[in-house]
C-alpha positions in Angstrom: 0.0 0.1 0.0 1.3 3.5 -1.1 2.0 5.8 1.7 2.3 9.6 1.3 4.0 12.3 3.5 2.1 15.4 2.7 -1.3 16.4 1.6 -1.9 16.4 -2.1 -4.6 18.1 -3.8 -5.5 17.5 -7.5 -8.6 17.4 -9.9 -9.5 13.9 -10.8 -12.2 12.3 -13.4 -13.6 8.8 -13.2 -14.4 6.3 -15.6 -17.3 4.0 -16.0 -15.0 1.1 -14.9 -15.7 -0.2 -11.2 -12.4 0.1 -9.4 -12.0 -1.2 -5.8 -9.2 -0.5 -3.6 -7.9 0.8 -0.4 -4.9 2.9 0.8 -2.9 4.1 4.0 -4.0 7.9 3.3 -7.6 9.3 3.8 -9.0 11.0 0.9 -11.7 13.9 0.9 -13.5 13.8 -2.3 -15.3 17.1 -3.4 -17.6 17.5 -6.3 -16.8 19.9 -9.2 -19.0 18.5 -11.8 -21.1 15.0 -12.6 -21.4 12.4 -10.3 -19.6 9.7 -8.7 -20.9 6.3 -7.3 -19.0 5.1 -4.4 -19.4 2.1 -1.9 -17.7 1.6 1.4 -18.7 -1.5 3.5 -22.8 -0.8 4.0 -22.8 2.7 2.3 -23.6 3.1 -1.2 -23.6 6.6 -2.2 -23.9 9.2 -5.3 -21.5 12.2 -4.8 -22.8 15.0 -6.7 -23.1 18.7 -6.3 -24.7 18.3 -3.2 -22.3 15.9 -1.6 -18.9 15.2 -0.6 -17.2 12.3 1.0 -14.4 11.5 3.5 -12.5 8.1 2.8 -10.7 7.0 5.8 -7.4 5.1 5.7 -7.4 1.3 4.8 -11.2 1.4 3.9 -11.9 -0.5 1.0 -14.0 1.4 -1.6 -15.3 0.8 -5.0 -16.1 3.8 -7.3 -17.2 4.6 -10.8 -18.8 7.1 -12.9 -21.1 7.0 -15.9 -21.3 10.6 -16.8 -18.7 13.1 -17.5 -17.0 14.3 -14.1 -14.4 16.1 -12.3 -13.6 16.1 -8.4 -11.1 17.8 -6.2 -9.5 15.0 -4.2 -7.3 15.6 -1.0 -5.2 12.8 -0.2 -4.4 13.3 3.4 -1.4 11.3 5.2 -2.8 8.8 7.8 -0.4 10.4 10.4 -2.5 13.7 10.3 -5.5 11.8 11.5 -3.9 10.6 14.6 -6.0 10.5 17.9 -8.9 11.4 15.5 -12.3 10.3 15.1 -11.7 10.5 11.4 -9.9 7.2 11.2 -12.6 4.8 11.5 -15.4 5.4 8.9 -16.4 7.0 5.8 -18.6 9.9 6.2 -20.7 11.9 3.7 -21.3 15.7 4.1 -23.7 18.0 2.6 -21.8 20.6 0.5 -22.8 23.8 2.4 -21.3 27.0 2.2 -18.3 26.4 4.3 -17.4 23.5 2.1 -17.8 25.6 -0.9 -15.6 28.0 0.6 -12.8 25.5 1.4 -13.2 24.0 -2.2 -12.9 27.5 -3.6 -9.7 28.2 -1.6 -8.1 25.0 -2.8 -9.0 25.4 -6.2 -7.7 28.9 -6.3 -4.3 27.7 -5.2 -4.2 24.7 -7.6 -5.0 27.0 -10.5 -2.1 29.3 -9.3 0.1 26.3 -9.4 1.3 27.3 -6.2 -0.4 24.5 -4.0 2.0 22.4 -2.5 2.3 20.4 1.1 3.0 23.4 3.1 0.2 25.6 1.9 -2.3 22.6 2.4 -0.8 21.8 5.7 -1.6 25.2 6.9 -5.3 24.9 5.6 -5.6 21.2 7.0 -6.7 22.3 10.6 -9.6 24.2 9.1 -10.6 21.5 7.1 -10.4 18.8 9.9 -12.2 21.0 12.2 -15.2 20.9 9.9 -14.9 17.2 9.0 -14.9 16.6 12.9 -17.7 19.3 13.8 -20.1 17.5 11.4 -19.4 14.3 13.1 -20.6 15.4 16.5 -24.0 14.6 17.8 -26.9 17.1 17.0 -27.3 18.1 20.6 -23.4 19.2 20.9 -23.6 21.1 17.6 -26.8 22.9 19.0 -24.7 23.7 22.1 -22.1 25.5 19.9 -24.5 27.2 17.6 -26.9 28.6 20.3 -24.5 29.1 23.5 -25.7 32.5 24.0 -29.4 31.1 24.6 -30.9 29.4 27.5 -30.5 25.8 26.5 -32.7 22.7 28.3 -31.9 19.3 28.8 -35.1 18.6 27.3 -34.3 20.4 24.1 -31.0 18.4 23.8 -32.7 15.2 24.4 -35.3 15.9 21.8 -32.7 16.6 19.0 -30.7 13.1 19.8 -34.3 11.5 19.9 -33.7 10.4 23.6 -35.7 10.6 26.9 -34.4 13.1 29.2 -32.9 10.8 31.6 -31.3 8.5 29.2 -29.8 11.6 27.3 -28.3 12.8 30.5 -26.6 9.2 31.2 -25.6 9.2 27.6 -24.1 12.8 27.7 -22.2 12.0 30.8 -21.1 8.4 29.8 
């Protein structure tokens, strides 16, 4: 399995031929045009202009596309994920304005041909923050977004679809 020593960002296209593989590094796949079908374990996704996907290291994944496509792919060394919840599972994300901004910054640097390991290394903490933030439970995200309001345990429990007493145990556990 190939190992990489720094983050690499590039534009990639995919064909109709199904390819299955894994690698020691993670990948963040952001759509530019078209769609990509990807499978990892029990997940079967269609990445398009609404969705991006994080592939963790050593995750078998199968992918193909039947339409014209282009994706921005970040290859992220496994050591940059150390002690992170990002190592264990593939996660799809909604392509919201924050992700569009990240994509724009990376593309701008690629187009200038000035993007290499050090520039991406400086941007990576921001990227990983957003990867982790969206994996947090709904109630934790709600706390961060509404910290200046009165927040009740009942409200937080309802966001997780838990009973108040179970939520308290779950939160403290």
